[in-house]
C-alpha positions as MATLAB code, in Angstrom:
seq = 'GMAQFPETVAGADSQSLAKVSGKCVNNAVSVNRDDPTMHCNTDGEWLVPIGHCLCQPGYEKVGDTCQACQPGF';
ca = [
       9.779  -54.908  -16.872;
      11.360  -52.111  -18.939;
      13.012  -54.438  -21.469;
      11.616  -56.723  -24.140;
      13.070  -60.091  -25.082;
      12.353  -62.102  -28.230;
      10.779  -65.537  -28.185;
      13.624  -67.956  -27.708;
      14.188  -71.664  -28.256;
      16.235  -73.038  -25.383;
      18.765  -75.824  -25.787;
      17.730  -79.475  -25.536;
      20.049  -80.139  -22.595;
      18.230  -79.571  -19.297;
      21.342  -77.900  -17.875;
      21.828  -75.442  -20.742;
      20.770  -71.819  -20.692;
      20.300  -69.714  -23.810;
      21.723  -66.194  -23.397;
      19.375  -63.667  -25.015;
      19.846  -59.936  -25.595;
      16.841  -57.686  -25.148;
      16.002  -54.091  -25.959;
      14.749  -51.313  -23.723;
      11.123  -50.317  -24.320;
      10.424  -47.059  -26.175;
      11.618  -43.960  -24.291;
      13.812  -46.022  -21.956;
      17.588  -46.405  -21.861;
      19.920  -49.040  -20.487;
      21.533  -48.024  -17.213;
      24.948  -49.463  -18.122;
      24.702  -48.661  -21.884;
      24.738  -52.361  -22.777;
      21.594  -54.135  -23.927;
      19.918  -56.011  -21.067;
      20.357  -59.787  -21.204;
      18.646  -62.770  -19.611;
      19.028  -66.528  -19.818;
      16.225  -68.866  -20.878;
      16.126  -72.436  -19.548;
      14.512  -75.510  -21.121;
      11.327  -74.939  -19.070;
      10.822  -71.558  -20.757;
      11.736  -69.599  -17.627;
      13.771  -66.395  -17.806;
      16.689  -66.362  -15.354;
      19.795  -64.365  -14.449;
      18.860  -60.819  -15.521;
      21.885  -58.670  -16.391;
      21.441  -54.920  -16.731;
      18.194  -52.997  -16.690;
      16.432  -50.065  -18.319;
      15.031  -46.830  -16.902;
      12.751  -44.222  -18.437;
      14.464  -41.259  -20.074;
      14.134  -37.823  -18.437;
      10.656  -36.426  -19.086;
       9.073  -39.892  -19.027;
       7.598  -41.947  -16.212;
       7.059  -45.673  -15.772;
       3.459  -46.702  -16.414;
       3.144  -50.470  -16.237;
       5.866  -51.828  -18.513;
       6.108  -48.650  -20.615;
       7.550  -45.141  -20.368;
       4.932  -42.430  -20.905;
       5.539  -38.689  -21.220;
       5.178  -36.955  -17.856;
       1.972  -34.984  -17.486;
       2.255  -31.172  -17.147;
       2.546  -30.127  -13.519;
       3.995  -33.421  -12.263;
];
């Protein structure tokens, strides 16, 4: 949810997976400092997530974005 992945064309072989690097959403950072990755299969499904992103200090998760924390929270 906190990473974005580009549209990807998967391989023609039903057994192949396309490895795709994503980017953390604005105001989020990767937990392990590497870009998050996922694999796309020929059915257009995203599988095997590796890594994840969290909101930076001072920001909170709102849906799939990181918004500045409101004063007093």
